[in-house]
A tleap script that builds the chain and sets N, CA, C and O, in Angstrom:
source leaprc.protein.ff14SB
mol = sequence {
  NMET PRO ASN TYR ARG ARG PRO LYS ILE ALA
  GLY GLY THR TYR PHE MET THR GLN VAL THR
  ASP GLN ARG GLN PRO TRP LEU CYS GLN ALA
  LEU ALA ARG HIE ALA LEU ARG THR ALA ILE
  ASN ARG VAL ARG GLU LYS ARG PRO PHE PHE
  ILE ASN ALA PHE VAL LEU LEU PRO ASP HIE
  CYS HIE CYS LEU TRP THR LEU PRO GLN ASN
  ASP ARG ASP LEU SER THR ARG LEU ARG PHE
  ILE LYS THR ASP VAL THR ARG HIE TYR GLY
  THR ASP LEU GLU LEU THR LEU ASP LEU SER
  ALA SER ARG LEU LYS ARG GLN GLU ARG ASN
  LEU TRP GLN ARG ARG PHE TRP GLU HIE LEU
  ILE ARG VAL GLN SER PRO ILE CLEU
}
set mol.1.N position { -64.405 130.833 110.721 }
set mol.1.CA position { -63.373 129.784 111.369 }
set mol.1.C position { -61.803 130.367 110.991 }
set mol.1.O position { -61.368 130.990 110.022 }
set mol.2.N position { -61.405 130.038 111.789 }
set mol.2.CA position { -59.835 131.161 111.857 }
set mol.2.C position { -59.290 130.155 110.487 }
set mol.2.O position { -59.644 129.057 110.059 }
set mol.3.N position { -58.515 130.908 110.181 }
set mol.3.CA position { -57.480 130.102 109.210 }
set mol.3.C position { -56.094 129.624 109.488 }
set mol.3.O position { -55.152 130.007 108.795 }
set mol.4.N position { -55.928 128.692 110.609 }
set mol.4.CA position { -54.750 128.796 110.994 }
set mol.4.C position { -53.502 128.003 110.125 }
set mol.4.O position { -53.634 127.008 109.412 }
set mol.5.N position { -52.285 128.744 110.409 }
set mol.5.CA position { -51.344 128.279 109.536 }
set mol.5.C position { -50.323 127.147 109.928 }
set mol.5.O position { -49.391 126.961 110.711 }
set mol.6.N position { -50.943 126.575 109.057 }
set mol.6.CA position { -50.157 125.208 109.101 }
set mol.6.C position { -49.015 124.474 108.470 }
set mol.6.O position { -49.357 123.299 108.339 }
set mol.7.N position { -48.390 124.577 108.241 }
set mol.7.CA position { -47.552 123.830 107.195 }
set mol.7.C position { -48.003 123.038 106.176 }
set mol.7.O position { -48.307 121.995 106.756 }
set mol.8.N position { -48.231 122.896 105.019 }
set mol.8.CA position { -48.984 121.519 104.384 }
set mol.8.C position { -48.050 121.269 103.550 }
set mol.8.O position { -48.232 121.804 102.456 }
set mol.9.N position { -46.753 120.420 103.688 }
set mol.9.CA position { -46.422 119.825 102.759 }
set mol.9.C position { -45.922 118.564 102.613 }
set mol.9.O position { -45.067 118.077 103.353 }
set mol.10.N position { -46.688 117.744 101.209 }
set mol.10.CA position { -46.455 117.036 100.469 }
set mol.10.C position { -45.506 116.171 101.123 }
set mol.10.O position { -44.323 116.500 101.206 }
set mol.11.N position { -46.188 114.483 101.856 }
set mol.11.CA position { -44.577 113.487 101.702 }
set mol.11.C position { -44.034 114.380 103.782 }
set mol.11.O position { -43.013 114.378 104.469 }
set mol.12.N position { -44.713 114.657 103.854 }
set mol.12.CA position { -44.034 115.943 105.322 }
set mol.12.C position { -44.072 114.921 106.299 }
set mol.12.O position { -44.928 114.056 106.113 }
set mol.13.N position { -43.139 114.782 107.581 }
set mol.13.CA position { -43.147 114.219 108.366 }
set mol.13.C position { -43.344 115.798 109.943 }
set mol.13.O position { -42.838 116.900 110.157 }
set mol.14.N position { -44.467 114.807 110.672 }
set mol.14.CA position { -45.153 115.997 111.483 }
set mol.14.C position { -44.878 115.582 113.162 }
set mol.14.O position { -44.544 114.419 113.385 }
set mol.15.N position { -44.986 116.302 114.037 }
set mol.15.CA position { -44.592 116.043 115.167 }
set mol.15.C position { -45.787 116.882 115.482 }
set mol.15.O position { -45.969 118.040 115.107 }
set mol.16.N position { -46.861 115.884 116.483 }
set mol.16.CA position { -48.104 116.228 116.831 }
set mol.16.C position { -48.479 116.057 118.674 }
set mol.16.O position { -48.128 115.151 119.430 }
set mol.17.N position { -49.227 117.180 118.944 }
set mol.17.CA position { -49.974 116.634 120.377 }
set mol.17.C position { -51.369 116.663 120.263 }
set mol.17.O position { -51.873 117.711 119.858 }
set mol.18.N position { -52.152 115.631 120.567 }
set mol.18.CA position { -54.116 115.837 120.728 }
set mol.18.C position { -54.301 115.746 122.106 }
set mol.18.O position { -53.789 114.767 122.650 }
set mol.19.N position { -55.100 116.780 123.004 }
set mol.19.CA position { -55.119 117.080 124.163 }
set mol.19.C position { -56.737 116.597 124.098 }
set mol.19.O position { -57.520 116.747 123.160 }
set mol.20.N position { -57.017 115.847 125.657 }
set mol.20.CA position { -58.527 115.605 125.339 }
set mol.20.C position { -59.308 116.976 126.127 }
set mol.20.O position { -59.040 118.092 126.572 }
set mol.21.N position { -60.437 116.045 125.952 }
set mol.21.CA position { -61.207 117.941 126.796 }
set mol.21.C position { -61.062 117.823 127.873 }
set mol.21.O position { -61.242 116.853 128.610 }
set mol.22.N position { -60.465 119.555 128.197 }
set mol.22.CA position { -60.815 119.735 130.124 }
set mol.22.C position { -59.388 118.762 130.591 }
set mol.22.O position { -59.247 118.498 131.785 }
set mol.23.N position { -58.386 118.273 129.588 }
set mol.23.CA position { -57.459 116.849 130.089 }
set mol.23.C position { -58.205 116.217 131.571 }
set mol.23.O position { -57.952 116.359 132.768 }
set mol.24.N position { -59.435 115.318 130.649 }
set mol.24.CA position { -59.635 114.058 131.148 }
set mol.24.C position { -58.669 113.105 130.688 }
set mol.24.O position { -58.364 112.751 129.549 }
set mol.25.N position { -58.180 112.708 132.027 }
set mol.25.CA position { -57.392 110.895 131.859 }
set mol.25.C position { -58.321 110.021 131.433 }
set mol.25.O position { -59.024 109.647 132.372 }
set mol.26.N position { -58.599 109.561 130.440 }
set mol.26.CA position { -59.186 108.658 129.588 }
set mol.26.C position { -58.414 107.829 128.765 }
set mol.26.O position { -58.877 106.729 128.462 }
set mol.27.N position { -57.480 108.120 128.415 }
set mol.27.CA position { -56.769 107.886 126.841 }
set mol.27.C position { -56.196 106.615 127.154 }
set mol.27.O position { -56.266 105.809 126.225 }
set mol.28.N position { -55.386 106.013 128.705 }
set mol.28.CA position { -55.235 104.926 128.448 }
set mol.28.C position { -55.277 103.746 129.458 }
set mol.28.O position { -54.388 103.063 129.968 }
set mol.29.N position { -57.359 103.756 129.618 }
set mol.29.CA position { -57.755 102.760 129.498 }
set mol.29.C position { -58.385 101.873 128.663 }
set mol.29.O position { -59.180 102.099 127.750 }
set mol.30.N position { -57.939 100.833 129.080 }
set mol.30.CA position { -58.079 99.253 127.945 }
set mol.30.C position { -58.938 100.616 126.543 }
set mol.30.O position { -58.475 101.354 125.673 }
set mol.31.N position { -60.523 100.250 127.141 }
set mol.31.CA position { -61.318 100.518 125.876 }
set mol.31.C position { -60.329 101.920 125.439 }
set mol.31.O position { -59.860 101.506 124.378 }
set mol.32.N position { -60.069 102.541 125.525 }
set mol.32.CA position { -59.441 104.221 124.728 }
set mol.32.C position { -58.659 103.895 124.156 }
set mol.32.O position { -58.571 104.360 123.020 }
set mol.33.N position { -57.762 103.022 124.569 }
set mol.33.CA position { -56.805 102.323 123.676 }
set mol.33.C position { -57.083 101.712 122.552 }
set mol.33.O position { -56.415 101.821 121.524 }
set mol.34.N position { -58.477 100.772 122.740 }
set mol.34.CA position { -58.957 100.093 121.519 }
set mol.34.C position { -59.402 100.852 120.269 }
set mol.34.O position { -59.223 100.649 119.068 }
set mol.35.N position { -60.021 101.765 120.940 }
set mol.35.CA position { -61.005 102.512 120.232 }
set mol.35.C position { -60.136 103.764 119.391 }
set mol.35.O position { -60.523 104.332 118.370 }
set mol.36.N position { -58.844 104.011 120.141 }
set mol.36.CA position { -57.867 104.941 119.296 }
set mol.36.C position { -57.624 103.697 118.098 }
set mol.36.O position { -58.479 103.612 117.217 }
set mol.37.N position { -56.998 103.187 118.090 }
set mol.37.CA position { -55.830 101.545 117.281 }
set mol.37.C position { -57.026 101.651 116.451 }
set mol.37.O position { -56.840 102.450 115.534 }
set mol.38.N position { -58.037 101.193 116.451 }
set mol.38.CA position { -59.649 100.942 115.806 }
set mol.38.C position { -59.623 101.952 114.647 }
set mol.38.O position { -59.492 101.745 113.440 }
set mol.39.N position { -59.763 102.950 115.239 }
set mol.39.CA position { -59.933 104.368 114.527 }
set mol.39.C position { -58.772 104.625 113.674 }
set mol.39.O position { -58.995 104.795 112.475 }
set mol.40.N position { -57.373 104.688 114.172 }
set mol.40.CA position { -56.329 104.905 113.359 }
set mol.40.C position { -56.254 103.588 112.145 }
set mol.40.O position { -55.774 103.697 111.017 }
set mol.41.N position { -56.743 102.615 112.621 }
set mol.41.CA position { -56.478 101.538 111.568 }
set mol.41.C position { -57.570 101.490 110.008 }
set mol.41.O position { -57.510 100.913 108.922 }
set mol.42.N position { -58.437 102.371 110.626 }
set mol.42.CA position { -59.440 102.570 110.207 }
set mol.42.C position { -59.214 103.923 108.590 }
set mol.42.O position { -59.582 103.869 107.416 }
set mol.43.N position { -58.564 104.802 109.277 }
set mol.43.CA position { -58.284 106.034 108.672 }
set mol.43.C position { -57.464 105.910 107.708 }
set mol.43.O position { -57.471 106.542 106.652 }
set mol.44.N position { -56.664 105.013 108.077 }
set mol.44.CA position { -55.751 104.890 107.946 }
set mol.44.C position { -55.647 103.375 106.180 }
set mol.44.O position { -54.856 102.852 105.396 }
set mol.45.N position { -56.964 103.420 106.535 }
set mol.45.CA position { -57.083 102.240 104.652 }
set mol.45.C position { -57.435 103.288 103.418 }
set mol.45.O position { -57.194 103.389 102.215 }
set mol.46.N position { -58.111 103.964 104.392 }
set mol.46.CA position { -58.777 105.520 103.226 }
set mol.46.C position { -57.459 106.735 102.918 }
set mol.46.O position { -57.108 107.334 101.902 }
set mol.47.N position { -57.099 106.731 103.977 }
set mol.47.CA position { -55.558 107.898 103.538 }
set mol.47.C position { -55.038 107.383 104.659 }
set mol.47.O position { -55.524 107.181 105.772 }
set mol.48.N position { -53.367 107.095 103.937 }
set mol.48.CA position { -52.808 106.188 104.556 }
set mol.48.C position { -51.976 107.079 105.160 }
set mol.48.O position { -52.498 108.189 105.052 }
set mol.49.N position { -50.555 107.170 105.958 }
set mol.49.CA position { -49.738 107.429 106.653 }
set mol.49.C position { -49.338 106.762 107.184 }
set mol.49.O position { -50.057 105.879 107.652 }
set mol.50.N position { -47.235 106.783 107.566 }
set mol.50.CA position { -46.986 106.043 108.333 }
set mol.50.C position { -46.398 106.463 109.953 }
set mol.50.O position { -45.587 107.388 109.983 }
set mol.51.N position { -46.722 105.916 111.072 }
set mol.51.CA position { -46.463 106.258 111.842 }
set mol.51.C position { -45.149 105.880 112.556 }
set mol.51.O position { -44.727 104.777 112.900 }
set mol.52.N position { -44.608 107.160 112.683 }
set mol.52.CA position { -42.810 106.768 112.993 }
set mol.52.C position { -42.693 106.834 114.362 }
set mol.52.O position { -41.542 106.643 114.756 }
set mol.53.N position { -43.783 107.113 115.491 }
set mol.53.CA position { -43.868 107.395 117.412 }
set mol.53.C position { -45.390 107.944 117.343 }
set mol.53.O position { -46.062 108.729 116.675 }
set mol.54.N position { -45.499 107.239 118.213 }
set mol.54.CA position { -46.508 107.264 118.887 }
set mol.54.C position { -46.308 107.018 120.369 }
set mol.54.O position { -45.597 106.111 120.802 }
set mol.55.N position { -47.165 108.125 121.334 }
set mol.55.CA position { -47.085 107.724 122.518 }
set mol.55.C position { -48.065 108.378 123.296 }
set mol.55.O position { -48.508 109.518 123.160 }
set mol.56.N position { -48.415 107.301 124.328 }
set mol.56.CA position { -50.254 107.873 124.668 }
set mol.56.C position { -50.293 107.971 126.456 }
set mol.56.O position { -50.459 107.045 127.251 }
set mol.57.N position { -50.119 109.148 126.680 }
set mol.57.CA position { -50.589 109.622 127.909 }
set mol.57.C position { -51.587 109.653 128.488 }
set mol.57.O position { -51.939 110.769 128.105 }
set mol.58.N position { -52.464 109.295 129.200 }
set mol.58.CA position { -53.756 109.947 130.066 }
set mol.58.C position { -54.230 110.745 129.522 }
set mol.58.O position { -54.834 110.298 128.546 }
set mol.59.N position { -54.281 111.509 129.598 }
set mol.59.CA position { -54.625 113.032 128.994 }
set mol.59.C position { -54.609 113.937 128.006 }
set mol.59.O position { -55.281 114.948 127.797 }
set mol.60.N position { -52.962 112.952 126.924 }
set mol.60.CA position { -52.856 113.878 125.683 }
set mol.60.C position { -51.955 112.250 125.176 }
set mol.60.O position { -51.537 111.264 125.783 }
set mol.61.N position { -51.996 112.780 123.534 }
set mol.61.CA position { -51.313 111.690 122.940 }
set mol.61.C position { -49.963 112.841 121.812 }
set mol.61.O position { -50.165 113.923 121.261 }
set mol.62.N position { -48.995 112.192 121.850 }
set mol.62.CA position { -47.764 112.808 121.106 }
set mol.62.C position { -47.373 111.916 120.068 }
set mol.62.O position { -47.009 110.788 120.402 }
set mol.63.N position { -47.393 112.348 118.412 }
set mol.63.CA position { -47.246 111.311 117.637 }
set mol.63.C position { -46.344 111.939 117.098 }
set mol.63.O position { -45.848 113.003 117.469 }
set mol.64.N position { -45.969 111.012 115.767 }
set mol.64.CA position { -44.730 111.408 114.906 }
set mol.64.C position { -45.396 110.996 113.612 }
set mol.64.O position { -45.653 109.792 113.650 }
set mol.65.N position { -45.766 111.572 112.475 }
set mol.65.CA position { -46.360 110.985 111.504 }
set mol.65.C position { -45.815 111.161 110.230 }
set mol.65.O position { -45.267 112.263 110.185 }
set mol.66.N position { -45.714 110.459 109.012 }
set mol.66.CA position { -45.512 110.698 107.428 }
set mol.66.C position { -46.037 110.619 106.806 }
set mol.66.O position { -46.218 109.415 106.620 }
set mol.67.N position { -46.651 111.268 106.058 }
set mol.67.CA position { -47.815 111.190 105.283 }
set mol.67.C position { -46.681 111.089 103.704 }
set mol.67.O position { -45.583 111.470 103.298 }
set mol.68.N position { -48.330 110.007 103.119 }
set mol.68.CA position { -47.445 110.202 101.518 }
set mol.68.C position { -47.012 111.016 100.449 }
set mol.68.O position { -47.999 111.577 99.973 }
set mol.69.N position { -46.299 111.230 100.045 }
set mol.69.CA position { -45.611 112.276 98.971 }
set mol.69.C position { -46.748 112.953 98.262 }
set mol.69.O position { -46.891 114.169 98.391 }
set mol.70.N position { -47.476 112.321 97.604 }
set mol.70.CA position { -48.784 113.200 96.963 }
set mol.70.C position { -49.902 113.507 97.745 }
set mol.70.O position { -51.033 113.779 97.341 }
set mol.71.N position { -49.417 113.431 99.117 }
set mol.71.CA position { -50.722 114.046 100.352 }
set mol.71.C position { -49.847 115.241 101.317 }
set mol.71.O position { -48.650 115.409 101.547 }
set mol.72.N position { -51.014 115.904 101.707 }
set mol.72.CA position { -50.257 117.345 102.798 }
set mol.72.C position { -51.433 117.370 103.256 }
set mol.72.O position { -51.501 118.504 103.731 }
set mol.73.N position { -52.583 116.785 103.462 }
set mol.73.CA position { -53.698 116.625 104.269 }
set mol.73.C position { -53.080 115.732 105.981 }
set mol.73.O position { -52.953 114.517 106.136 }
set mol.74.N position { -52.887 116.506 106.714 }
set mol.74.CA position { -52.411 116.087 108.067 }
set mol.74.C position { -53.791 116.414 108.879 }
set mol.74.O position { -54.118 115.285 109.244 }
set mol.75.N position { -54.757 117.284 109.357 }
set mol.75.CA position { -55.638 117.551 109.803 }
set mol.75.C position { -56.988 116.977 109.686 }
set mol.75.O position { -57.837 116.806 110.561 }
set mol.76.N position { -57.021 116.645 108.104 }
set mol.76.CA position { -58.290 115.607 107.982 }
set mol.76.C position { -58.669 114.029 108.269 }
set mol.76.O position { -59.645 113.278 108.236 }
set mol.77.N position { -56.686 114.011 108.696 }
set mol.77.CA position { -56.610 112.680 108.972 }
set mol.77.C position { -56.977 112.551 110.706 }
set mol.77.O position { -57.331 111.505 111.250 }
set mol.78.N position { -56.838 113.562 111.231 }
set mol.78.CA position { -56.819 113.656 112.912 }
set mol.78.C position { -57.754 113.585 113.089 }
set mol.78.O position { -58.093 112.676 113.848 }
set mol.79.N position { -58.884 114.547 112.479 }
set mol.79.CA position { -59.945 114.796 112.525 }
set mol.79.C position { -60.645 113.745 112.242 }
set mol.79.O position { -61.410 113.733 113.207 }
set mol.80.N position { -60.905 112.925 111.656 }
set mol.80.CA position { -61.573 111.386 111.238 }
set mol.80.C position { -61.008 110.220 111.919 }
set mol.80.O position { -61.272 109.083 111.529 }
set mol.81.N position { -60.427 110.393 112.680 }
set mol.81.CA position { -59.629 109.693 113.998 }
set mol.81.C position { -60.328 110.211 115.073 }
set mol.81.O position { -60.434 109.357 115.953 }
set mol.82.N position { -60.873 111.316 115.371 }
set mol.82.CA position { -61.155 111.975 116.470 }
set mol.82.C position { -62.504 111.602 116.471 }
set mol.82.O position { -63.018 110.988 117.406 }
set mol.83.N position { -63.164 111.987 115.343 }
set mol.83.CA position { -64.871 112.265 114.792 }
set mol.83.C position { -64.796 110.057 115.027 }
set mol.83.O position { -65.875 109.556 115.346 }
set mol.84.N position { -64.076 109.473 114.920 }
set mol.84.CA position { -64.763 107.889 114.654 }
set mol.84.C position { -64.367 107.416 115.940 }
set mol.84.O position { -65.061 106.471 116.315 }
set mol.85.N position { -63.182 107.885 116.996 }
set mol.85.CA position { -63.368 107.277 117.888 }
set mol.85.C position { -64.573 107.889 119.009 }
set mol.85.O position { -65.022 107.115 119.854 }
set mol.86.N position { -65.061 109.347 118.946 }
set mol.86.CA position { -66.153 109.686 119.962 }
set mol.86.C position { -67.569 108.755 119.043 }
set mol.86.O position { -68.227 107.961 119.716 }
set mol.87.N position { -67.805 108.881 118.032 }
set mol.87.CA position { -69.054 107.964 117.427 }
set mol.87.C position { -69.085 106.502 117.939 }
set mol.87.O position { -70.125 105.906 118.219 }
set mol.88.N position { -68.120 106.102 118.012 }
set mol.88.CA position { -68.224 104.456 118.176 }
set mol.88.C position { -67.544 104.518 119.579 }
set mol.88.O position { -67.210 103.334 119.526 }
set mol.89.N position { -67.206 104.800 120.431 }
set mol.89.CA position { -66.647 104.439 122.119 }
set mol.89.C position { -67.374 105.881 122.705 }
set mol.89.O position { -67.547 105.536 123.874 }
set mol.90.N position { -67.733 106.824 122.649 }
set mol.90.CA position { -67.829 107.677 122.975 }
set mol.90.C position { -68.874 107.288 124.204 }
set mol.90.O position { -68.563 107.667 125.333 }
set mol.91.N position { -69.725 106.771 124.075 }
set mol.91.CA position { -70.725 106.772 125.074 }
set mol.91.C position { -70.031 105.221 125.858 }
set mol.91.O position { -70.184 104.972 127.054 }
set mol.92.N position { -69.482 104.566 125.152 }
set mol.92.CA position { -69.011 103.526 126.381 }
set mol.92.C position { -67.792 104.204 127.362 }
set mol.92.O position { -67.386 103.819 128.459 }
set mol.93.N position { -67.494 105.027 126.773 }
set mol.93.CA position { -66.239 105.362 128.156 }
set mol.93.C position { -66.718 106.543 129.175 }
set mol.93.O position { -66.089 107.068 130.094 }
set mol.94.N position { -67.913 106.760 128.751 }
set mol.94.CA position { -68.755 107.193 130.332 }
set mol.94.C position { -67.879 108.003 130.793 }
set mol.94.O position { -67.331 107.837 131.882 }
set mol.95.N position { -67.566 109.333 129.719 }
set mol.95.CA position { -66.831 110.268 131.020 }
set mol.95.C position { -67.644 111.378 131.526 }
set mol.95.O position { -68.653 111.690 130.894 }
set mol.96.N position { -67.214 112.219 132.949 }
set mol.96.CA position { -68.432 112.937 133.903 }
set mol.96.C position { -68.633 114.005 133.346 }
set mol.96.O position { -69.817 114.266 133.129 }
set mol.97.N position { -67.454 115.147 132.851 }
set mol.97.CA position { -68.598 116.300 132.481 }
set mol.97.C position { -69.275 116.356 131.848 }
set mol.97.O position { -69.608 115.533 130.995 }
set mol.98.N position { -69.888 117.863 132.201 }
set mol.98.CA position { -70.965 118.146 131.084 }
set mol.98.C position { -70.535 118.762 130.274 }
set mol.98.O position { -69.329 118.965 130.417 }
set mol.99.N position { -71.170 119.378 129.049 }
set mol.99.CA position { -71.271 120.083 127.692 }
set mol.99.C position { -70.936 121.201 128.167 }
set mol.99.O position { -71.177 121.574 129.315 }
set mol.100.N position { -70.404 121.769 127.391 }
set mol.100.CA position { -70.631 123.329 127.816 }
set mol.100.C position { -71.265 123.793 126.388 }
set mol.100.O position { -71.093 123.226 125.309 }
set mol.101.N position { -72.122 125.085 126.668 }
set mol.101.CA position { -72.868 125.588 126.092 }
set mol.101.C position { -72.281 125.732 124.410 }
set mol.101.O position { -73.057 125.483 123.488 }
set mol.102.N position { -70.890 126.143 124.149 }
set mol.102.CA position { -70.271 125.865 123.044 }
set mol.102.C position { -70.030 124.097 122.261 }
set mol.102.O position { -69.619 123.704 121.169 }
set mol.103.N position { -70.455 123.542 123.295 }
set mol.103.CA position { -70.431 122.266 122.804 }
set mol.103.C position { -71.567 121.657 122.054 }
set mol.103.O position { -71.601 120.865 121.112 }
set mol.104.N position { -72.748 122.437 122.951 }
set mol.104.CA position { -73.984 122.044 122.620 }
set mol.104.C position { -74.839 122.051 121.438 }
set mol.104.O position { -75.632 121.271 120.910 }
set mol.105.N position { -74.182 123.743 121.120 }
set mol.105.CA position { -74.524 124.407 120.099 }
set mol.105.C position { -73.826 123.629 118.616 }
set mol.105.O position { -74.331 123.669 117.494 }
set mol.106.N position { -72.939 123.155 118.888 }
set mol.106.CA position { -72.203 122.822 117.815 }
set mol.106.C position { -72.526 121.283 117.228 }
set mol.106.O position { -72.361 120.809 116.104 }
set mol.107.N position { -73.203 120.548 118.805 }
set mol.107.CA position { -73.642 119.259 118.452 }
set mol.107.C position { -72.231 118.233 118.433 }
set mol.107.O position { -71.950 117.385 117.587 }
set mol.108.N position { -71.459 118.624 119.668 }
set mol.108.CA position { -69.943 118.204 119.621 }
set mol.108.C position { -69.975 116.969 120.951 }
set mol.108.O position { -71.032 116.512 121.386 }
set mol.109.N position { -69.241 116.754 121.222 }
set mol.109.CA position { -69.262 115.814 122.334 }
set mol.109.C position { -67.864 115.857 123.691 }
set mol.109.O position { -67.026 116.620 123.210 }
set mol.110.N position { -67.452 115.468 124.796 }
set mol.110.CA position { -66.374 116.143 125.244 }
set mol.110.C position { -65.233 115.073 125.550 }
set mol.110.O position { -64.521 115.016 126.552 }
set mol.111.N position { -65.237 114.432 124.690 }
set mol.111.CA position { -63.565 113.646 124.870 }
set mol.111.C position { -62.400 114.437 124.008 }
set mol.111.O position { -61.297 114.019 124.361 }
set mol.112.N position { -62.310 115.410 123.030 }
set mol.112.CA position { -61.040 116.055 122.539 }
set mol.112.C position { -60.927 117.591 122.360 }
set mol.112.O position { -61.616 118.137 121.498 }
set mol.113.N position { -60.059 118.331 123.166 }
set mol.113.CA position { -59.670 119.743 122.474 }
set mol.113.C position { -60.470 119.663 120.813 }
set mol.113.O position { -60.758 118.821 119.962 }
set mol.114.N position { -60.597 121.393 121.093 }
set mol.114.CA position { -60.892 120.918 119.101 }
set mol.114.C position { -59.808 120.932 118.344 }
set mol.114.O position { -59.804 120.380 117.244 }
set mol.115.N position { -58.491 121.719 118.960 }
set mol.115.CA position { -57.408 121.978 118.354 }
set mol.115.C position { -56.052 120.720 118.480 }
set mol.115.O position { -55.915 119.865 119.356 }
set mol.116.N position { -55.262 120.964 117.391 }
set mol.116.CA position { -54.148 119.977 118.054 }
set mol.116.C position { -52.747 120.776 117.786 }
set mol.116.O position { -52.819 121.769 117.062 }
set mol.117.N position { -51.576 120.435 118.283 }
set mol.117.CA position { -50.413 121.279 118.145 }
set mol.117.C position { -49.753 120.350 117.081 }
set mol.117.O position { -49.900 119.128 117.059 }
set mol.118.N position { -48.999 121.084 116.191 }
set mol.118.CA position { -48.305 120.462 114.961 }
set mol.118.C position { -46.954 120.724 115.067 }
set mol.118.O position { -46.832 121.271 116.163 }
set mol.119.N position { -46.180 120.665 114.692 }
set mol.119.CA position { -44.765 120.738 114.692 }
set mol.119.C position { -44.057 120.394 113.228 }
set mol.119.O position { -43.977 119.166 113.258 }
set mol.120.N position { -43.508 120.837 111.976 }
set mol.120.CA position { -43.198 120.244 110.506 }
set mol.120.C position { -42.404 119.812 111.023 }
set mol.120.O position { -42.116 120.417 112.055 }
set mol.121.N position { -41.087 117.877 110.531 }
set mol.121.CA position { -40.188 118.408 111.017 }
set mol.121.C position { -39.433 118.467 109.721 }
set mol.121.O position { -39.726 117.826 108.712 }
set mol.122.N position { -38.517 119.231 109.840 }
set mol.122.CA position { -37.335 119.625 108.714 }
set mol.122.C position { -36.102 118.775 108.639 }
set mol.122.O position { -35.219 118.952 109.478 }
set mol.123.N position { -35.978 117.928 107.767 }
set mol.123.CA position { -34.487 117.019 107.746 }
set mol.123.C position { -33.569 118.281 107.011 }
set mol.123.O position { -34.078 118.904 106.079 }
set mol.124.N position { -32.328 118.579 107.445 }
set mol.124.CA position { -31.116 118.733 107.099 }
set mol.124.C position { -30.296 117.923 106.679 }
set mol.124.O position { -30.139 116.803 107.166 }
set mol.125.N position { -29.509 118.501 105.477 }
set mol.125.CA position { -29.066 117.526 104.907 }
set mol.125.C position { -27.399 117.498 105.484 }
set mol.125.O position { -26.884 118.440 106.085 }
set mol.126.N position { -26.928 116.613 105.257 }
set mol.126.CA position { -25.656 116.572 105.830 }
set mol.126.C position { -24.399 117.198 105.982 }
set mol.126.O position { -24.206 117.335 104.774 }
set mol.127.N position { -23.411 117.677 106.484 }
set mol.127.CA position { -22.373 118.548 105.871 }
set mol.127.C position { -21.639 117.771 105.589 }
set mol.127.O position { -21.398 116.714 106.172 }
set mol.128.N position { -21.032 118.330 104.344 }
set mol.128.CA position { -19.876 117.090 103.411 }
set mol.128.C position { -18.409 117.890 103.584 }
set mol.128.O position { -17.382 117.406 103.109 }
savepdb mol mol.pdb
quit
C-alpha cells in the first residue's frame, strides 16, 4: 500500500472531504444521515475529536475537525466511521451499483471512495 504524505500534527485542525463511491447521491437520505451521525458518535466515544464544521451534500461531505492535543491520527477515525456506516447500514441503504472486481477481492462494499482529501489548517499568529 502506498505511503501517502499526510501531515500528522497532534492537536491539529483538518479540513477533509470524503466522497461516496462513484459519487452515488445517498448521503442526504434520512437513513444515511442517521447512520453517519451514529457512527461519528460511536467513534468519538473511543477516539475523541472536536467537530468545528460539517457540511453534508448528496455525494460527499466536508468536515473541519480538531484532534486532541496528544493525538494525530485522523485517518483511523475516518476509517472507523466509514466502516461503522457500511457494517451497520450498508445493506439498508440499497445502493444499486455492482461491486468491481477489486472491491470483491478486498471484500469491500460500494459506499465510499477508498481515499479522502485533507488539508491541515495552519493558524498564523496576528501581526503586532
